[in-house]
N, C-alpha and C positions, 0 to 999 in steps of 0.2 A: 257152455258157459252157464252160470247159475243165475237164478233170480232170487231176490231177497223179499221176504214177505212182510214188508212194512209199508205203511201208507206213504211215507215220505220218499220211498224208493221207486216211484213210478218211472222217473227219468232213468234210473239205473237199470230198471228192467228193459227199457228201450235200448240203453247203451249195450247191455250184455247180450241182447238179442239182435243187435245190429240195426235197430230201427231208427227212424227219425223222430222228430218231436211231434207233439200232438196238442190239440186244444185242451183247455182245462177240463178234466174229466168230471162227469156227473158222479153222484154218490154211488150209483149202481156200478159205473165203470171202475171207480176207485176200489170198490169192494172186490171186483173181479181181478183188478191189477194186483191187489195185495195177495191174491191166491194163486199167482203164477207159480208154476213148478219148473224145475230144471230138467234138462234132458236126461241126465244120469239118474234122476229120481225114479224114472220109469223102470229101471232094472234093479232097484233096491227093494228089499223086502222088509216087512215089519218084524221086529225082533220080539220073541216070546220070552219075557222076563219073569215068568211065574216061578220057575225053579230058583232063579237068582234071588228073588225077593225073599225066599225062605232062609237065606244065609244070615247067620246071626250077627256077624261083624260088619259094620257099615263100610269100613275101608275095603274089605274083601268084596263086598257087594259092588262098590264103585269100580274096582278093577275088573271084575267079571262082566259088569255092564259095558265097560269100554271095549273089552275083548269081543263081546257079543255084537255090539253095534259096528265096530270097525272091521272085524274080520269076517263076521257072518252076516252082516247087514246088507249084502249084495248078492245077486244071483250069480255073480261071477266068482264066488268064493271057491268053487271047485277047481279054479285055475291057480289058487294060491300054492298048492304043492309044487308047482313048477318053479317057484322061487328057490326053495332049498335044494331041489333037484338040480337046478342050474349051477348052484354053488358047489354041490358035490361033484357034478360032472366036470366042472372046471378044476376042482381041487385034485381029482384023481385022473386027470389027463384023458378023459373020454374023448371020442371023436369031436372035433371042434364044431362040426355041423350040428351035433346034438346040443352042444352048449348054446349055439346061436338059436336053435329052435326053442329050447326051454326058456332062454332069456326073453325071446319074443313073446311067448305065451305068458310068462310071469309079469311082463310089463302091462298086460291088458288090465288085470284087476288093480294093480298098483296105480295106474293112471286114473282109473275111476275113483279110487279111494282118496287120491289127492284132491280131486274135485269135491268130493263129499266133505273132507275135512276143512277145505277152504270155505265152504258154505257154512259149516258149523262155527268157524271163527267169525264169519260175517254176521251171524245172528247176535253175537256178543259185542261186536265193535260198532254196530250201527250201519246205516245204509251207505254212507259216503265211503268210509274206509273199507267196508265189506265189498262194495261195488268195485273199487279200485283193485282190491285183492283178487277178486274173481276175474276181472279183465286182464290182470297181469299174469296170474297163475293158470289161466285157461289152457295154455299149451306148454306146461312146465316140462313134460316128458320130451317134446321135440327140442326144447332149448338145452336140456341136459345132454341129450344125445349129440347135438351139434357142438356144444362146448367141449365135450370129451373127445369127439372126433378131431376138433381143432387142436386140442392138446397132443394128439397123436399124429398131427400134421396130415390127416387124411381129408384134404379139402374136397376131393371129389365126392366122398361120402357125405360130407356136410351139405354140399350144394344139392345133391340128389335127394337127400332126406327132406330138406326144407322145401324144395320144389315139389316133391311128391306129396307132401302134406297139403300144399296149396291146391294142386291138381285134384287130389282125392276129395277135398271138401267141395270144390267148385263143380266137378263133373260126376264123381262116383256117389258121394253122399247126397248131393242135391238131385242128381239124376235119378238115383234109386228112390228117393223120397217122392219126387214128383210123379214118377212112373207108377209106383205101387199105390201112392195116394190117389192118383187119377183112376186107376183100375178099381180101387175099392170104393170110390165115390163117383161112379159114372152118372148117377142120377142127380148129383148135386153140382151146383155152380161153385167152382173153386176160384178164389181170388185172395189177394193179399195186399198189404200196403205197399205200393210201388216205390215209396221213398226209401225202403230198405235197400232195394236193388240199386237205386240211384246213388245213394251215399256210398255204399260199399264199392260199387263199380268205379266211382270217381277216385276213391282212394287206391283201389287196385291198379287203375291206370297210372296213377302217380308212382306206385311201387314198380310197375312195369317200365316206366320211363327211367327210373333210377337204376334199374338192372340192365336196361338196353344200352344206355350211353357208354358204359365201360366196354361192352362188347364191340360197339361201333368204333370207339376210339382205338381198340386193338386192331381192327381191320384197316383203319385209315393210316396207320403208321407203317413205315417201311421196316422190313425185317431187320435190317442192320442197325437201325436206331431204336428199336424197341427193347426195353429192359424191364418193362412191367411196372416201373415206379409210378408213372403218370396214371395208369389205370388204378393202382392201389390208392393213390391220393384222391382221385375222383370217387372211388368207391367209399372211402371214409367220409368224404364230404356229403355224398348222397345218403349215407347212413344217418348222419345228423339231420338231414332234411326229412327223412322218413320218420325218425323219432319225433321231430317237431310236429309233423303231420299227425302222428298217432296221439301225441299229447293234446294237440288241439282237438282231435276227435273226441277224446275223453272229456275235455273241458266243455266242449259244445253240448254234448249230450247230458252232462251233469248239471250245467248251469244255464245254457242258452238254447235249449231245444224248443222253447216257445217261439223262437225267431223263425222256425221253419214254416213255410206256407201250409195252410191246411190241405189235406189230401183231397183229390177229386172224389165225388160221391161214388161209392162202389155198390154193386148189386147186393141184395140181401144175402147174407151168408151166416153160417154158424159163428158165434163169437169165439175168438181164439182163446179167451180166458174162460173156459167152461167151469162149471161147478163140480165136476167129477174129480175133485182133488181129495186125496186121502187125508185122514186126520193127522197123519204123521207130518205132512208138510205144514199144516195149519198150526200145529203145536209149537213149532220152532225147533230150537236146538235139542239134541238128544244126549249130548255129552258136554262137559264143561269146556271153557275156553282153553285153560292150560292143558287139559287132557288132549284137546284137539291139536294144540301147538306141538305137544310132545309126539303124538302119533304122526303129525305132518312131517316132523323132522325125521322120524324113523322111516316113513314111506319114501321120502325124498332121498335118503341115503340108500335105500334098497333100489330105487330107480337108477341112481347114479352107478351102483354096483353092476346091475344087470345091463345098463347102457354101455358100461366099459367092456363087459363081455361081448355085447352085441357088436360094437365097433371093431374090436380086435379079432372077431371070428367071421365077419361078413364075407371077406374074400375067400376063406376056406369053405364056407357054406356055398358060395357061388360056384367054386370049383367042384365041390362034391355033388351038387345038384345039377350041374351043367347049365346054370343060369348066368346071366350077366349081372355084374354089380349094379348096373343101371336099373335093371328090372327089379331087383330086390330093394334097392334104395327108394325108387319112385313108386312102386306098386305094393310090395309086401309090407314094408315097414309102416307106412301110413295106415293101411287097412287094419292090420292087427293092433297097432299101437293105440288107435282111436276107435276101437270096436264099440266101446260103451257109448261114446258120444254119437257115433254113426247110427247105432240102434235106436237111440232116443229120437234122432231126427226123423227116421223112418216111421216110428210109432206115432209121432205127432202128425205126420202126413196122413197116416191111416185114419186119424181122427179128424182130418180136414182142418188142422190148425197150422196152416202154412206159414203164418207170420213167425211162429216159433221155430219151425223147420228152417226157414230162411235165415233166421237169426243165428241158429247153430252153425249152419254151413258157411254162410257168408261172413259172419262175425269171426269164426275161427280162421278162415282164409285171410281175412284182412289183418288179423292180429299177427299171424305168422309173417305176412309180407311186410308189414310196417313196423313190427316190434321185434320179433324173434330174429329175422334176417339181419337187420342193422345191429342189434345187440351182439350177435355172433361176430360180425365184422369188427366191432369195437373191442370186444373181449380178446379177439385174436391180436389186435393192435397192442393191447396192454401186455400180452404174453410175448411180444416181440415177433409175432408171426404175421407175414404179409398175406392177408386174404382179401380178394377183390370180389366184386359183384358180377364178374364175367361168367355167366352160366353156360357159355358156348352157344353156338347158333341153334342147334337142334332143341336144346332145353328151353332157350328163350322163345323160340318160335312156338313150341307147345304151350308155354305159359301165355303168350300173347293171344293165340287163337282161342284158348280156353276162356280167357277173360272176355274176349269179344263175343263168343258164342253165348256165354252165361248172361252178359248184359243184354243181348238181344232177346234171349228167352224171357227175361224178367221185366222188360221195359213196359209192357202193357198192364201189369198187375193181375194177370189171370194165369191159370195153370190148367194143364190137362196131361194125360199120360203120354201124348206124343212129344211134348216138350221134354219130359223126363227121358224118354227113349233116345232122343237126339243127343242129350248130354251123355247118356250111358254109352252110346255108340262112339262118340268122340273119345271117351275114356278108353274104350276097348281098342280103338285104333292106336292111341298113344301107348297103351300097354303092349300091343303087338310090335310097335316100333322098337321099344326098348327090349322086348323079348328076343327079337332077331338081331339086336345089336350086340356084337361080340359074344354071342352065345353059341358054343359048339353044339349043344343039344338041339337048338332051334334050327341050325343049318342042316343037321341030319334029318330032322323032322320034315322040313319043307323041301328037302331034296328027294324024298321018297315019292 
């Protein structure tokens, strides 16, 4: 999620980073809050416009500048050829596992560019509208994949991909960040504002309750009287509850964050809003608002196209690679699809800026659980498709234990590499569970 570089957006920075409210900042703190950077900005690169500036026609200069900033303004631009290659592979009936792999690689830079373009629009629309856009579009790729899978009535893939995104943020991203951040800062005291963990854990527990009750209702019904309608109705009601909670979460951080109690005093540490911010973030927007909107539409359409390929070929890829659909949906899709955001969280942890790292991981997990999941259920309802929140016993148990472990790790506001290692080991156990689940290759491997 992105941060907006304006003085009046300090609450929005907290919102997008998943943090709680704060006391009225001093002039020095306000200056540093204004200079907050986003996670994806760490993998962007400065564009060299010297050659473009020599073009005589202004209209052509603008077009070339947009192409330079949008297509070449990221270190992930080397993955852009995967987008046309996926289209060609699909058009000429190449092996469907290739189409899946190319689509997965192509989604990585597209997801990062959507985040970049959303930030560019935010610079022009102001802090409030921009903050809401960033909070809403932070997981656009996951939402598009889920909705397209719903349209193809592949509910199993929908639930696996959404659950995998939550688990990936809570265990893999956060665990990797805390582990590597702890190793690289062994001589430094690592701490963060514990209110980030408190607020997000509370909301994640609410999402867990809303997803657990439909499963429990299913088990409490007799087989002969169960037709699924009651579970679907409860799931839709729970979806409205989660959306209300998410809306209240946004409103609280936008307008009422001063009501939060002040945090307990923390040991001296490096300020999370350091001054090592490049000039690019301080200058603001690099392309115009209408250009950003145009490119955002293009990127969203490309994401929708590749997501359609992804959903339609996931079973073929699983059969070809000897993996289970559960392993691909819960492990591979979230890791590759959010590689840019994950890399940003790890880099911030290396710099001992754990507040931003927690904001990226916890904020994204909370948004998926409270916004993307219920929206998917309601969109399915409008399409005449019955989708419920029954994620089955194994998936729900993994989610519950992940939330509990994460909240325990973050409850004291301090960090070290051991805490990150525990989260990573939890993730590896879950990955092993879905790897051996209905996977012929895994059965052969572990039988040797």
